[in-house]
C-alpha positions in Angstrom: 31.4 -200.0 -46.6 27.0 -198.7 -46.1 28.3 -194.9 -45.1 31.8 -195.2 -46.2 30.8 -194.9 -50.1 27.7 -191.9 -48.7 31.3 -189.9 -47.2 33.4 -191.1 -50.2 31.1 -188.7 -52.3 30.6 -186.3 -50.0 34.8 -185.8 -49.8 35.2 -185.2 -53.7 32.1 -183.0 -53.8 34.0 -180.6 -50.8 37.5 -181.2 -52.8 36.1 -180.4 -55.8 34.4 -176.6 -54.6 37.9 -176.1 -51.9 40.0 -176.9 -56.1 37.5 -174.2 -57.2 38.4 -171.8 -54.6 42.6 -172.4 -54.1 41.9 -171.5 -58.2 39.8 -168.4 -57.9 40.8 -166.4 -54.7 44.0 -165.4 -55.0 43.1 -164.0 -58.7 41.9 -160.5 -59.0 39.3 -158.9 -60.6 40.7 -158.5 -64.1 41.9 -161.6 -64.4 38.0 -162.3 -63.1 36.3 -160.4 -66.0 39.4 -161.2 -68.8 37.5 -163.3 -71.9 39.6 -164.6 -74.0 37.5 -164.7 -76.7 33.6 -163.5 -78.2 32.2 -167.6 -77.1 34.2 -167.7 -73.3 32.9 -166.5 -70.6 35.0 -165.4 -67.9 36.5 -166.9 -64.8 34.2 -165.0 -62.8 31.4 -166.0 -64.3 32.2 -169.7 -64.2 32.7 -169.2 -60.3 29.7 -166.7 -59.8 27.7 -170.0 -61.7 28.5 -173.1 -59.8 28.1 -171.4 -56.6 25.0 -170.9 -57.7 24.0 -174.3 -58.5 25.7 -175.4 -55.0 23.1 -172.9 -53.8 20.1 -174.7 -55.2 21.6 -178.0 -54.3 22.2 -177.3 -50.4 18.7 -175.4 -50.7 17.2 -178.6 -52.1 17.5 -180.6 -48.6 15.4 -179.9 -46.2 15.0 -177.0 -43.4 17.8 -175.2 -45.9 16.8 -172.1 -48.3 19.2 -170.8 -51.1 21.7 -167.7 -49.2 21.0 -166.1 -52.5 17.2 -165.6 -51.8 17.6 -165.3 -47.7 20.0 -162.6 -47.8 18.6 -161.0 -51.0 22.1 -160.6 -52.6 20.6 -159.8 -56.1 19.5 -156.7 -55.3 22.5 -155.6 -52.6 24.4 -156.6 -56.3 21.8 -154.8 -58.2 20.8 -157.2 -60.5 18.6 -157.6 -63.1 17.2 -160.9 -62.2 15.3 -160.9 -65.4 18.7 -161.1 -67.2 20.6 -163.9 -65.1 18.9 -167.1 -67.5 16.9 -170.1 -65.0 17.4 -170.4 -61.8 19.2 -166.8 -62.1 22.5 -168.9 -62.4 23.8 -167.7 -65.5 22.2 -170.4 -68.1 21.7 -169.1 -71.2 23.0 -165.5 -70.5 25.2 -164.2 -73.6 28.6 -163.4 -73.0 29.4 -160.4 -72.7 26.2 -159.6 -70.2 28.2 -162.2 -67.9 31.4 -160.5 -68.2 29.2 -156.7 -66.9 27.9 -158.9 -64.1 31.3 -160.0 -63.1 32.5 -156.7 -63.5 29.9 -155.0 -61.1 29.4 -157.1 -58.5 34.2 -157.6 -58.2 36.4 -160.3 -57.3 36.0 -160.5 -53.4 31.8 -160.6 -53.5 31.9 -163.7 -55.8 34.5 -165.5 -53.9 32.3 -164.4 -50.9 29.4 -166.0 -52.1 30.9 -169.3 -53.1 32.6 -169.3 -49.7 29.5 -169.7 -48.2 27.0 -171.5 -50.5 30.0 -174.3 -50.5 30.0 -173.9 -46.6 26.2 -174.8 -47.5 26.4 -178.2 -49.3 29.2 -179.0 -46.6 26.5 -178.4 -43.9 23.2 -179.8 -45.6 25.6 -183.2 -46.7 27.4 -183.9 -43.5 25.5 -186.8 -42.5 24.7 -188.0 -46.3 24.9 -192.3 -46.1 23.8 -194.5 -49.2 20.4 -195.3 -47.8 20.2 -191.6 -47.9 21.6 -191.1 -51.7 19.2 -193.4 -52.7 16.0 -191.7 -51.3 13.4 -190.5 -54.4 12.5 -186.5 -54.1 11.7 -183.8 -57.3 14.9 -182.6 -58.7 16.5 -179.2 -57.8 17.7 -178.4 -61.5 14.6 -176.7 -62.6 15.3 -176.1 -66.2 14.6 -177.7 -70.0 16.0 -176.9 -73.2 13.2 -176.2 -75.8 15.3 -176.3 -78.8 18.1 -174.0 -78.1 16.6 -172.2 -75.6 17.2 -173.1 -71.6 13.4 -172.4 -70.5 12.3 -172.8 -66.9 10.5 -176.1 -66.1 9.4 -178.3 -62.4 12.4 -180.4 -61.4 11.5 -184.1 -61.6 11.4 -186.8 -59.9 15.0 -188.2 -59.2 17.0 -189.3 -56.4 19.6 -188.1 -54.4 22.4 -189.4 -55.9 21.1 -188.6 -59.2 20.9 -184.5 -58.1 24.8 -185.3 -56.4 26.6 -186.6 -58.7 25.0 -184.0 -61.3 26.2 -181.2 -59.0 30.0 -183.4 -58.9 29.9 -183.3 -62.3 29.0 -179.9 -63.2 31.0 -178.9 -60.7 34.3 -180.7 -61.8 33.1 -179.6 -65.6 33.2 -175.8 -64.4 36.4 -175.8 -62.5 38.1 -177.5 -65.5 36.8 -174.5 -67.5 38.5 -172.1 -64.7 41.4 -174.3 -65.1 41.4 -173.6 -69.2 40.8 -170.5 -67.9 43.8 -169.6 -66.0 46.1 -171.8 -68.2 45.1 -169.7 -70.8 45.8 -166.1 -69.5 47.7 -166.3 -66.4 50.0 -169.4 -67.7 49.8 -170.8 -64.5 49.0 -174.4 -63.3 45.5 -175.6 -62.0 44.6 -177.1 -59.2 45.3 -180.8 -60.5 49.2 -179.3 -60.7 47.8 -178.1 -56.3 
């Protein structure tokens, strides 16, 4: 029972990451950058954003580092990191800027980065059990709300399960947005129908 709970939670996050890739990998550059309104970021931004969160999450485990930093991806992609929001994750980015990021980076590099970070999450979570999930730690989420602004803030004391469930619900939230955008713009079914 002890290991079964940990394994089921870990499998759920892997399945979510797999469904994000299944939904986004077949898309074109145009599909990834298409906006249905002035207030909705494109599919590619959601993919990049959740990959950034996965990268932060996996790097919060001992002896791990962010792929983003290790491979100097922001420099490789020629991105101005001061415009990427807290944690260089896109939080608070204006929609036009989010769209420009996706256009500049392109479908292939976005999907490749997501694959790398999701695989790194799989490695980081390999031996997680209930005891580990209950362990205390500093949260990987280093941001806070200041009125309506998102700002940098030191990670709060939490447990691994709190960080884990936040990552899982956050990834599923963006998967739902990706699927809604795919349905609205491409009239295709999402991973719930796969």
